[in-house]
C-alpha positions as CSV (number, residue, x, y, z in Angstrom):
1,X,175.2,94.5,130.8
2,X,172.2,96.6,131.7
3,X,170.9,96.4,135.2
4,X,167.4,94.9,135.5
5,X,165.2,96.4,138.2
6,X,164.0,94.1,140.9
7,X,160.5,93.1,139.9
8,X,159.5,92.9,143.6
9,X,157.4,90.1,145.2
10,X,155.7,87.7,142.8
11,X,152.0,87.5,143.2
12,X,150.8,84.2,144.6
13,X,154.3,83.4,146.0
14,X,155.4,83.5,149.7
15,X,159.2,83.9,149.6
16,X,161.0,82.4,152.6
17,X,164.5,82.8,151.1
18,X,165.2,79.0,150.8
19,X,161.7,78.2,149.4
20,X,159.0,80.1,147.5
21,X,155.6,78.7,148.5
22,X,153.0,78.5,145.7
23,X,150.1,80.1,147.6
24,X,147.9,80.4,144.5
25,X,147.8,76.6,144.1
26,X,144.7,76.2,146.2
27,X,142.8,78.6,144.0
28,X,144.1,77.0,140.8
29,X,143.6,73.4,141.6
30,X,141.5,73.2,144.7
31,X,144.4,71.8,146.8
32,X,147.1,73.6,148.6
33,X,150.8,73.0,148.3
34,X,152.3,70.2,150.4
35,X,155.7,70.0,152.1
36,X,157.9,67.2,150.8
37,X,160.1,66.7,153.8
38,X,163.0,64.6,152.4
39,X,166.1,66.8,151.9
40,X,164.8,69.6,154.1
41,X,165.9,70.4,157.6
42,X,163.5,69.9,160.5
43,X,163.5,73.7,161.1
44,X,162.6,74.4,157.5
45,X,159.8,71.8,157.7
46,X,158.3,73.5,160.8
47,X,158.5,76.9,159.2
48,X,156.9,75.7,155.9
49,X,154.1,73.9,157.7
50,X,153.4,77.0,159.9
51,X,153.5,79.3,156.9
52,X,151.2,77.1,154.8
53,X,148.7,76.9,157.7
54,X,148.7,80.6,158.2
55,X,148.4,81.4,154.5
56,X,145.5,78.9,154.0
57,X,143.5,79.5,157.2
58,X,141.0,76.8,157.7
59,X,142.7,74.3,155.5
60,X,145.0,71.5,156.8
61,X,148.6,71.8,155.9
62,X,150.5,68.5,155.1
63,X,154.1,67.5,155.3
64,X,155.3,64.1,154.0
65,X,158.5,61.9,154.2
66,X,159.5,63.2,157.6
67,X,162.6,61.9,159.4
68,X,162.3,61.0,163.1
69,X,164.2,64.2,163.9
70,X,161.7,66.3,161.9
71,X,158.8,64.5,163.5
72,X,160.2,65.3,166.9
73,X,160.7,69.0,166.2
74,X,157.2,69.3,164.6
75,X,155.7,67.8,167.7
76,X,157.5,70.1,170.0
77,X,157.2,73.4,168.0
78,X,153.7,72.8,166.6
79,X,151.8,71.0,169.4
80,X,148.5,71.1,167.4
81,X,150.0,69.1,164.6
82,X,149.1,65.5,164.1
83,X,152.2,63.5,163.5
84,X,152.0,59.9,162.2
85,X,155.3,58.1,162.7
86,X,154.1,55.1,160.6
87,X,153.3,57.2,157.5
88,X,156.0,59.7,158.3
89,X,153.5,62.6,157.9
90,X,152.5,65.7,159.8
91,X,149.2,67.5,159.5
92,X,148.5,71.0,160.9
93,X,144.9,72.3,160.8
94,X,141.4,71.1,160.4
95,X,140.5,68.4,157.9
96,X,138.0,69.4,155.3
97,X,134.5,67.8,155.3
98,X,134.8,64.4,153.7
99,X,133.4,64.0,150.2
100,X,133.2,60.5,148.8
101,X,135.2,57.5,150.1
102,X,138.6,56.2,149.2
103,X,139.4,52.6,150.2
104,X,143.1,52.1,150.9
105,X,143.9,48.4,150.6
106,X,147.3,47.1,151.6
107,X,148.6,43.6,150.9
108,X,150.7,43.2,154.0
109,X,151.8,44.8,157.3
110,X,155.1,45.7,155.7
111,X,153.2,48.0,153.3
112,X,151.8,50.0,156.2
113,X,154.0,53.1,155.8
114,X,153.0,53.7,152.2
115,X,149.3,52.9,152.9
116,X,149.3,55.3,155.9
117,X,150.8,58.1,153.8
118,X,148.1,57.5,151.1
119,X,145.3,57.5,153.7
120,X,146.5,60.7,155.4
121,X,146.9,62.4,152.0
122,X,143.4,61.4,150.9
123,X,141.9,62.8,154.1
124,X,143.8,66.1,153.8
125,X,142.6,66.3,150.2
126,X,139.0,66.0,151.2
127,X,138.0,62.3,151.0
128,X,136.7,59.9,153.6
129,X,139.0,56.9,154.0
130,X,138.2,53.2,154.6
131,X,141.5,51.5,155.5
132,X,141.7,47.7,154.7
133,X,144.9,46.1,155.8
134,X,146.7,42.8,155.3
135,X,144.6,41.2,152.5
136,X,147.4,40.0,150.2
137,X,147.0,37.3,147.6
138,X,148.7,34.6,149.7
139,X,145.3,34.3,151.4
140,X,142.7,35.1,148.8
141,X,139.8,34.6,151.3
142,X,140.9,37.8,153.0
143,X,140.3,40.1,150.0
144,X,137.1,38.1,149.1
145,X,135.8,38.8,152.6
146,X,135.9,42.6,152.0
147,X,134.3,42.8,148.5
148,X,131.4,44.8,149.7
149,X,133.7,47.5,151.2
150,X,135.6,47.6,147.9
151,X,132.4,48.0,145.8
152,X,131.1,50.8,148.1
153,X,134.2,53.0,147.6
154,X,134.4,55.8,145.1
155,X,138.1,55.1,144.4
156,X,140.5,52.4,145.5
157,X,144.2,52.7,146.4
158,X,145.8,49.2,146.3
159,X,149.3,49.0,147.9
160,X,151.5,46.0,147.4
161,X,155.1,44.9,147.2
162,X,156.6,41.5,146.3
163,X,155.2,40.6,142.9
164,X,152.5,43.3,143.0
165,X,149.6,41.0,142.2
166,X,146.9,42.4,144.5
167,X,145.7,45.3,142.2
168,X,145.0,42.7,139.4
169,X,142.9,40.6,141.8
170,X,141.0,43.6,143.1
171,X,140.6,45.0,139.6
172,X,138.9,41.7,138.6
173,X,136.5,41.9,141.6
174,X,135.1,45.4,141.1
175,X,134.7,48.2,138.6
176,X,135.7,50.9,141.0
177,X,138.5,53.2,139.7
178,X,141.7,51.9,141.0
179,X,145.2,53.3,141.5
180,X,147.9,50.8,142.3
181,X,151.0,51.6,144.4
182,X,154.0,49.4,144.2
183,X,156.2,49.3,147.3
184,X,159.8,48.5,147.8
185,X,158.9,45.6,150.0
186,X,160.4,42.3,148.9
187,X,163.6,40.2,148.6
188,X,166.5,40.7,146.2
189,X,164.8,39.9,142.9
190,X,162.0,42.4,143.7
191,X,164.7,45.1,142.8
192,X,163.4,47.6,145.3
193,X,159.9,47.6,144.0
194,X,160.6,47.4,140.3
195,X,159.1,43.9,140.1
196,X,155.9,45.1,141.7
197,X,155.8,48.2,139.4
198,X,156.2,46.1,136.3
199,X,153.6,43.6,137.4
200,X,151.1,46.4,138.0
201,X,151.9,48.1,134.7
202,X,151.2,44.8,133.0
203,X,148.0,44.0,134.9
204,X,145.5,42.0,133.0
205,X,142.6,43.7,134.9
206,X,141.3,46.7,133.0
207,X,141.0,50.1,134.8
208,X,144.2,49.8,136.8
209,X,146.4,52.9,136.8
210,X,149.8,53.0,138.5
211,X,151.9,55.5,140.4
212,X,155.6,55.4,141.2
213,X,157.2,53.1,143.8
214,X,156.3,53.9,147.4
215,X,154.3,57.0,146.2
216,X,151.4,56.9,148.6
217,X,151.1,60.7,148.4
218,X,150.5,60.7,144.6
219,X,148.0,57.9,144.9
220,X,146.2,59.7,147.8
221,X,145.9,63.0,145.8
222,X,144.6,61.1,142.7
223,X,142.0,59.0,144.6
224,X,140.7,62.0,146.7
225,X,140.1,64.0,143.5
226,X,138.2,61.1,142.0
227,X,136.2,60.6,145.1
228,X,135.4,64.3,145.5
229,X,133.9,64.4,142.0
230,X,132.1,61.1,142.2
231,X,128.3,60.8,142.6
232,X,127.4,59.3,146.0
233,X,127.9,55.6,145.7
234,X,124.9,53.3,146.2
235,X,125.2,50.9,149.1
236,X,125.3,47.6,147.3
237,X,123.8,44.4,148.8
238,X,126.5,41.8,149.7
């Protein structure tokens, strides 16, 4: 076997030994890499956040799915970080100027962790956020009461568990681009969010796209990119 020489450091990669950060992603896509905290140690999360922030000076670095232990260490080691225990996120650095508006709509209080993750992600990825909570279909007057806010957004994130009906209702009230997020909230026959996922995938309202169960991060990225590219929305009369 012939010995292959060490090619040396890869361009656009910051090698930490246990992880190789994709530092070219910001230039390629307009958005920097994000730290997915599940499966990583609290110390690794701190180092990854610190390195991303240093590498992309002036851009907020984001970590998601943080355990309580990781949140505690980030708060103590990175005192400038903003830690959200509800959304299980940490953000280090300055948010970019907001371009466009993402309305994050959640069906119930139990959906708050996923909605909070989506909202923080959308802000880090450059969109303004209008958070609308607890407007599930069991009380339709609640969602009807915020129709103007829905219509004035550039993109909607609709978060719901149980049977996942809220995106269909919202999709029938407005033509704003909509990404639905099924959550794992519900009793046994909800199958950990599968019932909501299937309900959203089978929505009778056109223009509804769906991300994976509890994937507030993916919805936040998608919606922020839509909002950033959208023309300024007209303020519509109620």
